[in-house]
C-alpha positions in Angstrom: -3.0 -2.7 14.4 -2.1 -5.8 12.5 1.6 -6.8 12.5 3.1 -9.2 10.0 6.6 -10.5 9.3 8.5 -11.2 6.1 9.7 -14.7 5.3 12.8 -14.0 3.0 13.6 -10.9 5.1 12.8 -11.9 8.7 14.2 -8.7 10.2 11.5 -6.6 8.3 8.0 -6.0 9.6 4.7 -4.9 8.1 2.0 -3.0 9.9 -1.6 -2.2 8.9 -3.6 0.3 11.0 -7.3 0.6 11.2 -10.1 2.5 12.9 -8.6 2.0 16.4 -5.4 3.9 15.5 -7.4 6.8 14.1 -7.1 8.7 10.8 -3.6 8.7 9.4 -4.2 11.1 6.4 -3.4 14.7 6.5 -4.5 15.5 3.0 -8.3 15.0 3.4 -9.2 18.0 5.5 -8.9 16.4 8.9 -7.6 18.2 12.0 -3.8 18.2 11.4 -3.0 18.0 15.1 -5.2 14.9 15.5 -3.5 13.3 12.5 -0.1 14.1 13.8 -1.1 12.6 17.2 -2.4 9.5 15.5 0.7 9.0 13.6 2.9 9.6 16.6 1.0 6.9 18.6 1.5 4.4 15.7 5.2 5.1 15.6 5.6 4.9 19.3 3.6 1.6 19.4 6.1 0.2 17.0 9.1 1.4 18.9 10.5 4.3 16.8 10.1 8.1 16.5 7.6 9.5 14.1 10.4 11.2 12.1 11.2 7.8 10.7 7.8 7.7 8.9 7.8 8.9 5.2 4.6 9.7 3.3 3.4 10.4 -0.2 1.1 12.9 -1.7 -1.0 10.2 -3.5 -2.6 11.2 -6.8 -3.6 7.8 -8.5 -0.5 7.8 -10.7 2.2 5.3 -11.5 5.0 7.6 -10.4 7.7 6.3 -8.0 9.5 8.7 -5.7 12.4 8.7 -3.3 11.5 9.6 0.3 11.5 13.3 1.3 14.2 14.4 3.6 13.6 15.2 7.2 10.8 17.7 7.4 10.5 17.8 3.6 7.3 17.9 1.6 5.8 14.6 0.7 6.5 13.8 -3.0 3.6 13.7 -5.4 3.6 10.0 -6.4 1.9 6.7 -5.7 4.9 4.6 -4.9 8.1 5.1 -2.8 11.5 3.4 -2.8 13.9 3.7 0.1 17.2 2.2 -0.7 18.8 3.2 2.6 16.8 0.7 4.8 16.6 3.3 7.6 13.1 4.7 7.1 9.5 3.5 7.4 7.7 4.2 4.1 3.9 4.6 4.5 1.0 4.2 2.1 -2.5 5.5 2.9 -5.7 3.7 1.8 -9.4 3.3 2.4 -10.3 0.6 -0.2 -7.4 0.9 -2.6 -4.7 -1.8 -2.3 -1.7 -1.0 -0.1 1.4 -2.9 -1.3 4.6 -3.3 0.8 7.7 -4.5 -1.1 11.0 -5.7 0.4 14.3 -6.6 -1.2 17.8 -7.2 0.0 20.9 -5.7 -1.5 24.4 -7.2 -1.9 25.6 -4.6 0.5 23.4 -6.1 3.2 21.0 -3.1 3.2 17.3 -3.7 2.8 15.4 -1.9 0.0 11.9 -0.9 1.1 9.0 0.0 -1.2 5.3 0.9 -0.9 2.7 1.4 -3.5 -0.8 2.8 -3.6 -2.7 0.6 -6.1 -6.1 2.1 -6.9 -7.8 1.1 -10.1 -6.1 3.8 -12.3 -2.6 3.4 -10.8 -2.8 -0.4 -11.0 -3.7 -0.3 -14.7 -1.0 2.2 -15.4 1.7 0.0 -13.7 2.4 1.4 -10.3 3.1 -1.9 -8.7 5.7 -3.2 -11.2 7.2 0.3 -11.3 7.7 0.2 -7.5 9.3 -3.2 -7.6 11.5 -2.1 -10.6 12.7 0.9 -8.5 14.0 -1.5 -5.8 15.7 -3.8 -8.3 17.4 -0.8 -10.0 18.5 0.3 -6.6 20.4 -3.0 -6.2 17.6 -5.0 -4.6 17.0 -8.7 -5.1 14.8 -11.5 -3.6 11.5 -9.5 -3.8 8.9 -10.2 -1.2 5.6 -8.3 -0.8 2.6 -7.9 1.6 -0.7 -6.9 0.1 -2.7 -5.2 2.9 -6.4 -4.7 3.7 -8.4 -3.5 0.7 -11.8 -3.9 -0.9 -12.4 -7.4 -2.2 -13.6 -8.4 -5.7 -16.8 -9.5 -4.2 -17.5 -5.9 -3.1 -15.8 -3.7 -5.6 -18.7 -3.1 -8.0 -18.0 -1.1 -11.1 -19.9 -0.3 -14.4 -19.6 -3.0 -17.1 -17.8 -0.7 -19.4 -15.1 0.0 -16.8 -14.7 -3.7 -16.1 -14.3 -4.3 -19.8 -11.7 -1.6 -20.2 -9.7 -2.9 -17.3 -9.8 -6.4 -18.5 -8.5 -5.3 -21.8 -5.5 -3.6 -20.2 -4.9 -6.2 -17.4 -6.3 -9.6 -18.3 -7.7 -11.5 -15.2 -8.8 -8.4 -13.3 -12.5 -8.8 -14.3 -14.7 -10.3 -11.6 -18.2 -10.2 -10.2 -19.7 -9.1 -6.9 -21.3 -11.5 -4.6 -24.6 -10.2 -5.8 -23.7 -10.9 -9.5 -22.8 -7.5 -10.9 -19.5 -6.5 -12.6 -16.5 -5.9 -10.4 -12.7 -5.8 -10.4 -10.3 -8.0 -8.5 -7.7 -5.5 -7.5 -5.9 -7.7 -5.0 -5.7 -10.6 -7.4 -4.3 -8.4 -10.1 -1.6 -6.9 -7.8 -0.6 -10.4 -6.7 -0.4 -11.6 -10.3 1.8 -8.6 -11.3 4.2 -9.3 -8.4 4.4 -13.0 -9.0 5.1 -12.4 -12.7 8.3 -10.7 -11.6 9.3 -13.4 -9.2 8.1 -11.9 -5.9 7.0 -14.0 -2.9 3.5 -12.6 -2.1 1.6 -12.5 1.1 -2.1 -11.3 1.2 -3.8 -10.1 4.3 -7.2 -11.2 3.1 -9.1 -8.5 4.9 -11.8 -6.5 3.0 -12.0 -2.9 4.1 -15.7 -2.7 3.2 -16.6 -5.9 5.1 -14.4 -5.6 8.1 -15.5 -2.6 10.3 -12.2 -2.4 12.0 -10.8 -0.7 8.9 -11.8 2.7 7.2 -13.6 2.2 3.9 -14.3 5.0 1.4 -17.2 3.1 0.0 -18.4 2.4 3.5 -18.7 6.1 4.1 -15.3 7.0 5.5 -14.7 9.9 3.0 -11.8 11.6 4.8 -10.2 8.9 7.0 -7.4 6.6 5.8 -5.7 3.4 7.1 -1.8 3.3 7.0 0.3 0.5 5.9 4.1 0.6 6.5 7.2 -1.3 6.2 10.4 -1.1 8.3 13.4 -2.8 9.7 12.9 -3.9 13.3 
């Protein structure tokens, strides 16, 4: 598990799990007891109970939801905004871009956000929507961590898809290391965040190239990595 700190919000932490921590996804047909055990081990390793974790039912949308209550059903959305600062929002990925966003409030309470930025959600605006939810919740001084995800050199797409994406989000078009059309999801996420004044950190790890992470394109069809943000 990779741990990172925030600069503007030094009391906040980011964590990115991988293959060693096990599959963190309960929606892909995996053994629910095994997933629950893997999630509990992650929470324990970070020093808090698993009840603090909050998940989404991710559907490649631009919807932003508030966290579910204790024992509640995960909301159908691809971003979450916690304005209480008490929880640990989680986003699950296996090549898509996990985004963790922090903000501080005038009341001294941190605002915590996560976003699942796959191609479709990214083009539809899930990242600025997540940041805007924190700002509307009284947050300021945005800071973000972009977690492990597939890099532009590996994310091959059809030329028509690249052209469509470039028309919607200029700058996202790229090429693979072998010269075919691709998309730079990480670069596009970072550009969107910087455009709204956020301080951005990038993990730099490619899930397809780095075997320590689950990768959908690498054959991990049901397993997911978890990225989470919390107040230490």
